[in-house]
C-alpha positions in Angstrom: 0.0 0.0 0.0 2.8 2.4 0.9 4.6 1.8 -2.4 1.3 2.5 -4.2 0.8 5.8 -2.5 4.5 6.7 -3.1 4.4 5.8 -6.8 0.9 6.9 -7.8 -0.3 9.2 -5.0 0.6 12.5 -6.7 -0.7 11.4 -10.1 -4.1 10.4 -8.6 -4.2 13.7 -6.7 -3.6 15.6 -9.9 -6.3 13.6 -11.7 -9.0 14.0 -9.1 -8.4 17.7 -8.6 -8.1 18.5 -12.3 -11.3 16.6 -13.2 -13.3 18.2 -10.3 -12.1 21.6 -11.4 -13.1 20.9 -15.0 -16.7 20.3 -13.9 -16.9 16.6 -12.9 -18.1 16.2 -9.3 -15.2 14.2 -7.8 -13.7 14.4 -4.3 -10.7 16.6 -5.2 -10.6 18.4 -1.9 -10.9 15.1 0.0 -8.0 13.8 -2.0 -5.9 16.9 -1.1 -6.8 16.5 2.6 -5.8 12.8 2.5 -2.5 13.7 0.7 -1.7 16.3 3.4 -2.3 13.8 6.1 -0.1 11.2 4.3 2.6 13.9 3.9 2.5 14.5 7.7 3.3 10.8 8.1 6.3 11.0 5.7 4.7 9.1 2.9 4.5 12.1 0.5 6.4 15.4 0.3 4.1 18.3 1.4 5.7 20.8 -1.1 5.0 18.4 -4.0 1.5 17.9 -2.7 0.8 21.7 -2.7 2.5 22.2 -6.2 0.6 19.3 -7.8 -2.7 20.4 -6.3 -2.3 24.0 -7.4 -1.3 23.1 -10.9 -4.2 20.6 -11.2 -6.7 23.2 -9.9 -5.4 25.8 -12.5 -5.3 23.4 -15.4 -8.7 21.9 -14.6 -10.4 25.3 -14.2 -9.0 26.5 -17.5 -10.3 23.4 -19.2 -13.7 24.1 -17.7 -13.5 27.7 -18.7 -12.9 26.9 -22.3 -15.5 24.2 -22.4 -18.0 26.8 -21.1 -16.8 29.5 -23.4 -16.7 27.5 -26.7 -19.6 25.1 -26.1 -21.6 26.1 -23.1 -24.1 28.3 -25.0 -24.5 25.8 -27.8 -25.3 23.1 -25.2 -27.9 25.4 -23.5 -29.5 26.2 -26.8 -30.1 22.6 -27.7 -33.1 22.3 -25.3 -36.0 24.8 -25.5 -36.7 24.8 -21.8 -33.1 25.2 -20.8 -32.6 27.9 -23.5 -35.6 29.9 -22.1 -34.1 29.8 -18.7 -30.7 30.6 -19.9 -32.0 33.6 -21.9 -33.2 35.1 -18.6 -30.2 34.1 -16.4 -27.3 34.7 -18.8 -27.6 38.5 -19.0 -27.6 38.7 -15.2 -24.7 36.2 -15.1 -22.6 38.3 -17.6 -23.2 41.5 -15.5 -22.3 39.6 -12.3 -19.1 38.3 -13.7 -18.2 41.7 -15.1 -18.6 43.3 -11.7 -17.7 40.4 -9.3 -16.0 37.8 -11.4 -12.6 38.1 -9.8 -14.0 37.6 -6.3 -16.2 34.8 -7.4 -13.4 32.9 -9.1 -11.0 33.3 -6.2 -13.5 32.5 -3.4 -15.2 29.8 -5.6 -12.2 27.6 -5.1 -13.1 27.3 -1.4 -16.8 26.5 -1.9 -17.9 23.0 -3.0 -20.5 23.8 -5.6 -18.6 26.8 -7.1 -15.4 24.8 -7.2 -17.1 22.5 -9.8 -19.2 25.1 -11.7 -17.4 28.5 -11.5 -15.1 27.9 -14.4 -17.9 26.9 -16.7 -20.0 29.9 -15.6 -17.1 32.2 -16.2 -16.6 30.8 -19.7 -20.3 30.8 -20.6 -20.5 34.4 -19.3 -17.5 35.3 -21.5 -15.4 36.7 -18.6 -12.1 38.0 -19.9 -9.7 35.0 -20.0 -6.6 36.9 -18.6 -8.7 38.2 -15.7 -10.1 34.7 -15.1 -6.6 33.1 -15.3 -4.9 35.5 -12.8 -7.7 35.2 -10.2 -8.1 31.5 -10.8 -4.3 30.9 -10.3 -4.3 33.0 -7.1 -7.3 31.0 -5.8 -5.8 27.7 -6.8 -2.5 28.4 -5.1 -4.0 29.7 -1.9 -6.5 26.8 -1.7 -3.9 24.2 -2.4 -1.5 25.6 0.2 -4.2 26.2 2.9 -6.0 22.9 2.7 -2.8 20.8 2.4 -1.1 22.6 5.3 -4.1 22.4 7.5 -4.3 18.6 6.8 -0.6 18.3 7.2 -0.4 20.0 10.6 -3.8 18.4 11.7 -2.4 15.0 10.9 0.8 15.7 12.7 -0.9 17.3 15.7 -3.6 14.6 15.9 -0.8 11.9 15.9 1.0 13.7 18.8 -2.2 14.3 20.7 -3.1 10.6 20.4 0.3 9.6 21.7 0.1 12.0 24.6 -3.7 12.3 25.4 -5.2 9.2 23.8 -7.8 9.0 21.0 -10.0 11.7 22.6 -7.3 14.3 22.4 -6.7 13.7 18.7 -10.4 13.7 18.0 -10.8 17.1 19.7 -8.1 18.7 17.6 -9.6 17.3 14.4 -13.1 18.4 15.5 -11.8 22.0 16.2 -10.2 22.2 12.8 -13.3 20.9 11.0 -15.5 23.5 12.9 -13.1 26.2 11.8 -13.3 25.1 8.1 -17.1 24.9 8.3 -17.4 28.4 9.8 -15.0 29.8 7.2 -17.0 28.3 4.4 -20.3 29.6 5.9 -18.9 33.2 6.0 -17.7 33.0 2.4 -21.2 31.8 1.3 -22.8 34.7 3.1 -20.4 37.2 1.4 -21.3 35.7 -2.0 -25.0 35.9 -1.2 -24.6 39.6 -0.2 -23.3 40.3 -3.7 -26.7 39.6 -5.2 -29.1 36.8 -6.0 -29.8 35.4 -9.6 -33.2 35.9 -11.1 -35.8 33.4 -9.8 -37.7 31.0 -12.0 
């Protein structure tokens, strides 16, 4: 098992994150957390984990952006019902990405639903690619470093706590970190909601 993780762990990490970022709902962030914990145990290099995760996020998001930009509207126009809905939502979406696209792309990396859909939406809304790329790269690098390092130090801290205080001590540390992540995500969602709601059906 250890040799499998050592030989293919980073490749699988890249694949899962890139595919999730391109729009396929896969557990990319879960894979990054697992890689960070494995790095804390000396089975992977934490710097390599962060670099691979950041590159995968950027590559996957750019694939999603160009799929949305080149084929997203054609896909929406194929079905009448979807096209009618899109004709009402897309103008709002274009205005939103014009005004708040940078924040959405950066923060979307930290929010589950937006992590899978933001790149497509940016492409369909024809957000300027250079602007998308810069904010996407910033978000991907920050997300990869933050999640990997939290998992790395949580894994290390949990291991030490279990040695010193038993299973309960390790569980408390992990629970505190999870609560912190949940609260952070909730605050980001509230910030995005405050920017404006899409038109209702």
